[in-house]
One Martini backbone bead per residue (centre of mass of N, CA, C, O) as a GRO file, in nm:
protein
  362
    1MET     BB    1   4.816   5.937  16.866
    2LEU     BB    2   5.088   6.099  16.924
    3ILE     BB    3   5.420   6.156  16.923
    4ASP     BB    4   5.641   6.125  17.154
    5GLN     BB    5   5.946   6.204  17.269
    6GLU     BB    6   6.056   5.916  17.340
    7GLU     BB    7   5.991   5.788  17.065
    8ARG     BB    8   6.155   5.980  16.889
    9GLN     BB    9   6.441   5.944  17.037
   10LYS     BB   10   6.447   5.628  16.929
   11ALA     BB   11   6.509   5.696  16.667
   12LYS     BB   12   6.675   5.643  16.362
   13VAL     BB   13   6.979   5.813  16.274
   14MET     BB   14   7.128   5.912  15.959
   15VAL     BB   15   7.460   6.005  15.867
   16VAL     BB   16   7.578   6.171  15.552
   17ASP     BB   17   7.928   6.274  15.561
   18ASP     BB   18   8.261   6.365  15.469
   19GLU     BB   19   8.273   6.557  15.717
   20HIS     BB   20   8.378   6.517  16.033
   21ALA     BB   21   8.273   6.780  16.168
   22ASN     BB   22   7.979   6.750  16.078
   23VAL     BB   23   7.920   6.489  16.221
   24LEU     BB   24   7.980   6.576  16.506
   25LEU     BB   25   7.779   6.800  16.522
   26LEU     BB   26   7.522   6.632  16.473
   27GLU     BB   27   7.556   6.436  16.700
   28LYS     BB   28   7.554   6.645  16.935
   29LEU     BB   29   7.278   6.770  16.863
   30LEU     BB   30   7.111   6.514  16.895
   31GLN     BB   31   7.202   6.433  17.176
   32SER     BB   32   7.102   6.700  17.314
   33ASP     BB   33   6.790   6.610  17.212
   34GLY     BB   34   6.791   6.273  17.297
   35TYR     BB   35   6.923   6.104  17.093
   36VAL     BB   36   7.018   5.735  17.081
   37SER     BB   37   7.017   5.669  16.749
   38VAL     BB   38   7.321   5.741  16.600
   39TYR     BB   39   7.439   5.726  16.261
   40SER     BB   40   7.754   5.711  16.075
   41VAL     BB   41   7.895   5.825  15.744
   42GLU     BB   42   8.181   5.926  15.535
   43ASP     BB   43   8.155   5.697  15.327
   44SER     BB   44   7.931   5.671  15.071
   45ARG     BB   45   7.990   5.367  14.989
   46ASN     BB   46   7.857   5.281  15.294
   47ALA     BB   47   7.557   5.371  15.310
   48LEU     BB   48   7.391   5.116  15.226
   49SER     BB   49   7.490   4.913  15.441
   50LEU     BB   50   7.398   5.075  15.680
   51TYR     BB   51   7.104   5.096  15.603
   52GLN     BB   52   7.052   4.786  15.597
   53GLU     BB   53   7.125   4.737  15.897
   54ILE     BB   54   6.936   4.969  16.048
   55ARG     BB   55   6.692   5.113  15.937
   56PRO     BB   56   6.610   5.409  15.923
   57ASP     BB   57   6.394   5.699  15.984
   58ILE     BB   58   6.636   5.891  15.896
   59ILE     BB   59   6.814   6.112  15.663
   60LEU     BB   60   7.125   6.283  15.667
   61LEU     BB   61   7.234   6.466  15.365
   62ASP     BB   62   7.487   6.507  15.164
   63LEU     BB   63   7.594   6.611  14.835
   64ASN     BB   64   7.904   6.693  14.847
   65MET     BB   65   8.077   6.399  14.743
   66PRO     BB   66   8.281   6.159  14.708
   67HIS     BB   67   8.227   5.904  14.474
   68LEU     BB   68   7.935   5.959  14.621
   69ASP     BB   69   7.679   6.137  14.592
   70GLY     BB   70   7.372   6.224  14.709
   71PHE     BB   71   7.220   6.121  14.458
   72ALA     BB   72   7.329   5.830  14.462
   73VAL     BB   73   7.223   5.761  14.740
   74MET     BB   74   6.925   5.808  14.679
   75GLU     BB   75   6.902   5.594  14.460
   76GLN     BB   76   6.963   5.355  14.645
   77VAL     BB   77   6.744   5.397  14.861
   78SER     BB   78   6.490   5.414  14.670
   79ALA     BB   79   6.520   5.096  14.599
   80GLU     BB   80   6.412   5.048  14.865
   81VAL     BB   81   6.208   4.940  15.098
   82ASP     BB   82   6.072   5.176  15.269
   83ALA     BB   83   6.187   5.452  15.255
   84PRO     BB   84   6.303   5.716  15.405
   85PRO     BB   85   6.344   6.017  15.497
   86ILE     BB   86   6.511   6.313  15.346
   87LEU     BB   87   6.763   6.534  15.466
   88VAL     BB   88   6.913   6.804  15.317
   89LEU     BB   89   7.265   6.903  15.368
   90THR     BB   90   7.394   7.213  15.218
   91ALA     BB   91   7.592   7.457  15.060
   92GLN     BB   92   7.405   7.456  14.828
   93THR     BB   93   7.190   7.725  14.664
   94ASP     BB   94   7.084   7.618  14.420
   95ASP     BB   95   6.770   7.574  14.281
   96GLN     BB   96   6.833   7.331  14.101
   97ILE     BB   97   6.946   7.156  14.327
   98ARG     BB   98   6.696   7.155  14.499
   99LEU     BB   99   6.505   7.027  14.299
  100ARG     BB  100   6.667   6.772  14.242
  101ALA     BB  101   6.649   6.663  14.527
  102LEU     BB  102   6.343   6.646  14.551
  103LYS     BB  103   6.308   6.454  14.300
  104ALA     BB  104   6.508   6.225  14.424
  105GLY     BB  105   6.363   6.218  14.747
  106ALA     BB  106   6.359   6.459  14.906
  107MET     BB  107   6.174   6.616  15.160
  108ASP     BB  108   6.411   6.811  15.245
  109PHE     BB  109   6.586   7.145  15.281
  110LEU     BB  110   6.918   7.260  15.384
  111SER     BB  111   7.131   7.528  15.441
  112LYS     BB  112   7.453   7.621  15.457
  113PRO     BB  113   7.445   7.734  15.737
  114LEU     BB  114   7.310   7.612  16.026
  115ASN     BB  115   7.005   7.602  16.194
  116PHE     BB  116   6.959   7.424  16.468
  117LEU     BB  117   6.661   7.461  16.533
  118GLU     BB  118   6.567   7.392  16.251
  119VAL     BB  119   6.679   7.112  16.233
  120LEU     BB  120   6.523   6.991  16.477
  121THR     BB  121   6.240   7.061  16.365
  122ARG     BB  122   6.252   6.900  16.103
  123ILE     BB  123   6.309   6.629  16.229
  124LYS     BB  124   6.065   6.615  16.407
  125ASN     BB  125   5.849   6.630  16.179
  126MET     BB  126   5.951   6.387  16.009
  127LEU     BB  127   5.931   6.172  16.235
  128THR     BB  128   5.646   6.192  16.299
  129MET     BB  129   5.539   6.097  16.021
  130ARG     BB  130   5.695   5.830  16.016
  131LEU     BB  131   5.585   5.707  16.289
  132LEU     BB  132   5.289   5.718  16.207
  133TYR     BB  133   5.318   5.538  15.965
  134ASN     BB  134   5.428   5.288  16.110
  135ARG     BB  135   5.187   5.255  16.301
  136ALA     BB  136   4.975   5.213  16.087
  137LEU     BB  137   5.114   4.969  15.957
  138ARG     BB  138   5.101   4.787  16.207
  139GLN     BB  139   4.791   4.798  16.243
  140ASN     BB  140   4.729   4.673  15.971
  141GLU     BB  141   4.884   4.410  16.016
  142ILE     BB  142   4.728   4.321  16.264
  143LEU     BB  143   4.449   4.321  16.126
  144ASP     BB  144   4.524   4.116  15.904
  145GLU     BB  145   4.594   3.890  16.097
  146LYS     BB  146   4.314   3.873  16.235
  147VAL     BB  147   4.154   3.818  15.971
  148ALA     BB  148   4.310   3.565  15.892
  149GLU     BB  149   4.256   3.405  16.146
  150ARG     BB  150   3.950   3.414  16.129
  151THR     BB  151   3.931   3.284  15.853
  152ARG     BB  152   4.067   3.019  15.935
  153ASP     BB  153   3.864   2.943  16.152
  154LEU     BB  154   3.613   2.934  15.968
  155GLU     BB  155   3.724   2.722  15.770
  156ILE     BB  156   3.768   2.499  15.967
  157SER     BB  157   3.476   2.487  16.075
  158ARG     BB  158   3.349   2.424  15.805
  159LEU     BB  159   3.512   2.164  15.735
  160GLU     BB  160   3.432   2.008  15.985
  161ALA     BB  161   3.132   2.002  15.932
  162ILE     BB  162   3.151   1.857  15.665
  163ASN     BB  163   3.293   1.604  15.768
  164ARG     BB  164   3.067   1.527  15.981
  165LEU     BB  165   2.834   1.500  15.778
  166GLY     BB  166   2.959   1.276  15.619
  167LYS     BB  167   2.991   1.076  15.857
  168ALA     BB  168   2.690   1.057  15.940
  169ALA     BB  169   2.606   0.908  15.681
  170GLU     BB  170   2.797   0.663  15.703
  171TYR     BB  171   2.707   0.555  15.987
  172ARG     BB  172   2.420   0.480  15.889
  173ASP     BB  173   2.583   0.265  15.669
  174ASN     BB  174   2.820   0.110  15.814
  175GLU     BB  175   3.039   0.313  15.807
  176THR     BB  176   3.323   0.527  15.788
  177GLY     BB  177   3.516   0.806  15.823
  178MET     BB  178   3.757   0.685  15.651
  179HIS     BB  179   3.611   0.674  15.389
  180VAL     BB  180   3.581   0.980  15.335
  181MET     BB  181   3.876   1.036  15.347
  182ARG     BB  182   3.981   0.853  15.122
  183MET     BB  183   3.784   0.926  14.883
  184SER     BB  184   3.870   1.232  14.880
  185LEU     BB  185   4.177   1.173  14.814
  186TYR     BB  186   4.129   1.019  14.555
  187SER     BB  187   3.978   1.246  14.408
  188GLU     BB  188   4.219   1.436  14.399
  189VAL     BB  189   4.411   1.262  14.239
  190LEU     BB  190   4.223   1.246  13.987
  191ALA     BB  191   4.194   1.545  13.933
  192ARG     BB  192   4.500   1.598  13.885
  193ALA     BB  193   4.535   1.390  13.664
  194ALA     BB  194   4.305   1.552  13.482
  195CYS     BB  195   4.396   1.865  13.501
  196LEU     BB  196   4.267   2.028  13.705
  197PRO     BB  197   4.227   2.279  13.878
  198ASP     BB  198   4.335   2.342  14.186
  199GLU     BB  199   4.068   2.443  14.306
  200THR     BB  200   3.895   2.203  14.213
  201CYS     BB  201   4.042   1.981  14.358
  202LYS     BB  202   3.990   2.097  14.644
  203LEU     BB  203   3.680   2.092  14.627
  204ILE     BB  204   3.650   1.788  14.586
  205GLN     BB  205   3.778   1.704  14.848
  206GLN     BB  206   3.584   1.878  15.040
  207ALA     BB  207   3.295   1.777  14.916
  208SER     BB  208   3.284   1.457  14.899
  209PRO     BB  209   3.189   1.375  15.192
  210MET     BB  210   2.874   1.466  15.094
  211HIS     BB  211   2.763   1.249  14.886
  212ASP     BB  212   2.573   1.081  15.128
  213VAL     BB  213   2.373   1.283  15.287
  214GLY     BB  214   2.089   1.164  15.190
  215LYS     BB  215   2.069   0.916  15.392
  216ILE     BB  216   1.926   1.065  15.619
  217GLY     BB  217   1.636   1.027  15.446
  218ILE     BB  218   1.654   0.722  15.501
  219PRO     BB  219   1.509   0.466  15.620
  220ASP     BB  220   1.615   0.216  15.830
  221ARG     BB  221   1.463  -0.028  15.699
  222ILE     BB  222   1.649   0.023  15.440
  223LEU     BB  223   1.943   0.106  15.514
  224LEU     BB  224   1.960  -0.157  15.742
  225LYS     BB  225   1.909  -0.384  15.569
  226PRO     BB  226   2.045  -0.703  15.544
  227GLY     BB  227   1.916  -0.746  15.288
  228LYS     BB  228   1.759  -0.733  15.000
  229LEU     BB  229   1.618  -0.517  14.800
  230ASP     BB  230   1.341  -0.419  14.683
  231ALA     BB  231   1.209  -0.233  14.443
  232GLU     BB  232   1.084  -0.014  14.631
  233GLU     BB  233   1.330   0.026  14.813
  234TRP     BB  234   1.528   0.104  14.588
  235LYS     BB  235   1.381   0.353  14.505
  236ILE     BB  236   1.426   0.502  14.771
  237MET     BB  237   1.736   0.484  14.788
  238LYS     BB  238   1.785   0.658  14.524
  239THR     BB  239   1.699   0.939  14.657
  240HIS     BB  240   1.963   1.035  14.801
  241SER     BB  241   2.069   1.220  14.581
  242GLN     BB  242   1.840   1.427  14.584
  243ILE     BB  243   1.844   1.487  14.884
  244GLY     BB  244   2.131   1.596  14.900
  245ALA     BB  245   2.095   1.824  14.699
  246GLU     BB  246   1.872   1.964  14.866
  247ILE     BB  247   2.044   2.017  15.120
  248LEU     BB  248   2.273   2.177  14.937
  249ALA     BB  249   2.105   2.383  14.833
  250SER     BB  250   2.164   2.733  14.786
  251GLY     BB  251   2.451   2.763  14.779
  252THR     BB  252   2.705   3.017  14.733
  253SER     BB  253   2.945   2.852  14.748
  254PRO     BB  254   3.156   2.657  14.576
  255LEU     BB  255   3.154   2.418  14.771
  256MET     BB  256   2.842   2.376  14.780
  257LYS     BB  257   2.807   2.342  14.472
  258MET     BB  258   2.987   2.094  14.456
  259ALA     BB  259   2.834   1.914  14.658
  260GLU     BB  260   2.566   1.911  14.505
  261GLN     BB  261   2.675   1.781  14.244
  262ILE     BB  262   2.786   1.522  14.370
  263ALA     BB  263   2.529   1.416  14.508
  264LEU     BB  264   2.372   1.391  14.229
  265ALA     BB  265   2.617   1.234  14.037
  266HIS     BB  266   2.756   0.972  14.189
  267HIS     BB  267   2.530   0.754  14.022
  268GLU     BB  268   2.620   0.794  13.758
  269GLN     BB  269   2.657   0.638  13.437
  270PHE     BB  270   2.837   0.614  13.153
  271CYS     BB  271   2.594   0.449  13.004
  272GLY     BB  272   2.307   0.576  13.137
  273LYS     BB  273   2.198   0.383  13.408
  274GLY     BB  274   2.168   0.579  13.616
  275TYR     BB  275   2.137   0.806  13.900
  276PRO     BB  276   1.859   1.025  13.857
  277ASN     BB  277   1.912   1.116  13.516
  278GLY     BB  278   2.064   0.937  13.305
  279LEU     BB  279   2.346   1.005  13.245
  280LYS     BB  280   2.599   1.042  12.979
  281GLY     BB  281   2.909   1.053  13.008
  282GLU     BB  282   2.981   1.399  12.975
  283GLU     BB  283   2.717   1.479  13.118
  284ILE     BB  284   2.879   1.409  13.350
  285PRO     BB  285   3.022   1.540  13.587
  286ILE     BB  286   3.348   1.512  13.668
  287GLU     BB  287   3.301   1.490  13.980
  288GLY     BB  288   3.111   1.248  13.962
  289ARG     BB  289   3.302   1.045  13.824
  290ILE     BB  290   3.525   1.057  14.040
  291VAL     BB  291   3.360   0.979  14.295
  292MET     BB  292   3.255   0.709  14.204
  293LEU     BB  293   3.523   0.566  14.176
  294ALA     BB  294   3.635   0.619  14.460
  295ASP     BB  295   3.389   0.492  14.617
  296VAL     BB  296   3.396   0.207  14.503
  297PHE     BB  297   3.678   0.124  14.565
  298ASP     BB  298   3.661   0.160  14.873
  299ALA     BB  299   3.429  -0.034  14.916
  300LEU     BB  300   3.566  -0.291  14.813
  301CYS     BB  301   3.824  -0.255  15.027
  302SER     BB  302   3.603  -0.276  15.247
  303GLU     BB  303   3.490  -0.369  15.552
  304ARG     BB  304   3.178  -0.530  15.628
  305PRO     BB  305   2.919  -0.690  15.776
  306TYR     BB  306   2.840  -0.808  15.465
  307LYS     BB  307   3.167  -0.799  15.400
  308LYS     BB  308   3.460  -0.835  15.255
  309ALA     BB  309   3.758  -0.739  15.160
  310TRP     BB  310   3.913  -0.652  14.883
  311PRO     BB  311   4.155  -0.688  14.694
  312VAL     BB  312   4.311  -0.465  14.500
  313ASN     BB  313   4.337  -0.634  14.234
  314GLU     BB  314   4.026  -0.697  14.225
  315ALA     BB  315   3.924  -0.411  14.226
  316VAL     BB  316   4.068  -0.319  13.973
  317GLU     BB  317   3.938  -0.531  13.786
  318GLU     BB  318   3.650  -0.423  13.826
  319ILE     BB  319   3.703  -0.136  13.718
  320GLU     BB  320   3.783  -0.241  13.434
  321ASN     BB  321   3.512  -0.394  13.373
  322LYS     BB  322   3.351  -0.099  13.413
  323SER     BB  323   3.457   0.032  13.177
  324GLY     BB  324   3.210   0.226  13.017
  325ILE     BB  325   2.977   0.178  13.229
  326LEU     BB  326   3.039   0.328  13.505
  327PHE     BB  327   3.311   0.436  13.390
  328ASP     BB  328   3.550   0.644  13.295
  329PRO     BB  329   3.812   0.547  13.098
  330GLN     BB  330   4.013   0.778  13.160
  331LEU     BB  331   3.995   0.741  13.472
  332VAL     BB  332   4.088   0.454  13.486
  333ASP     BB  333   4.372   0.508  13.379
  334LEU     BB  334   4.453   0.711  13.596
  335PHE     BB  335   4.408   0.524  13.834
  336LYS     BB  336   4.630   0.320  13.752
  337GLN     BB  337   4.869   0.526  13.743
  338ASN     BB  338   4.783   0.612  14.069
  339LEU     BB  339   4.784   0.363  14.265
  340SER     BB  340   5.017   0.408  14.464
  341GLN     BB  341   4.892   0.664  14.590
  342ILE     BB  342   4.629   0.527  14.683
  343GLU     BB  343   4.757   0.315  14.868
  344LYS     BB  344   4.885   0.515  15.066
  345ILE     BB  345   4.619   0.621  15.165
  346MET     BB  346   4.503   0.357  15.267
  347GLU     BB  347   4.735   0.305  15.475
  348GLY     BB  348   4.697   0.590  15.634
  349PHE     BB  349   4.354   0.516  15.654
  350PRO     BB  350   4.244   0.317  15.853
  351ASP     BB  351   3.960   0.198  16.015
  352HIS     BB  352   4.105   0.148  16.307
  353GLN     BB  353   4.209   0.472  16.297
  354GLN     BB  354   4.011   0.696  16.419
  355SER     BB  355   4.215   0.885  16.580
  356ALA     BB  356   4.355   0.981  16.296
  357VAL     BB  357   4.161   1.202  16.245
  358VAL     BB  358   4.232   1.462  16.032
  359ASN     BB  359   4.257   1.781  15.896
  360VAL     BB  360   4.254   1.767  15.535
  361PHE     BB  361   4.039   2.022  15.468
  362ASN     BB  362   4.274   2.282  15.443
   0.00000   0.00000   0.00000
């Protein structure tokens, strides 16, 4: 749709001319053609401040002025973001001056004495182009906002699904949704302490709630057995890492790939006696080593139907005792260095506060 007369007449027109008579003439001419937002300045030194105040849609500019000539004003305006079109109105007829003005940023050029009908027609044409440009810019901004909003909605929905999938696995194992919340945040603290890239730290936090998703595939008679598992049952229980990785396999996003890696590796032990692949030391992906430590610590400090919660100092002592056996010694050191931050997370997400589960995965 083209620009209608009413929209064009509301456009902001700025006149810069040191001759008071010329300013009055242009103001009357514009007002007679219906323009309602006409601003003028006769001292070119004040042109930039007026421009910044009103942000005009077009500038009518004289060239031969004291203090700052039209070229200096154009230089100032051209340095601004999204500068408007400039129509130069001058008594100078030299072709070199005309070319210099056009090169300096003027869109059009009219020589004095002015043909009033031509002036209004040039202004109309230039404003039409400017307002169409502004309209397209606004439409693009609106479209970008809608795309960004939709992207945010999809991201929130995806992360909520991930969070709930992780909690579903935990609930099957008599654990709580707060456990996955806490251990995921512990994992991010450790990842950042290990100086992993910011994006990797965020992915570890977002993906770690799915570390035990494979428990969905473990029979209740084993998963919920109150007593100790026998050798055959333990063999089946250990398959949850592989099952989880298979559930999450073939994902194309970095998040799903991270979740698959964590599910597979979070029971590998630093000494090489873990499962499912018996990886040792740095053969274990860093995300697997991080999540294992975070998961075990929170499990020790959490009350379950079959055990009481360990005091933090005893849990830390156990982590230290298993350094180099279950856990990466460097991560154990980082864990202790950041213990105060981890304790704050623990205090902020207690098991009894299920209603406090908020989406921290965005």
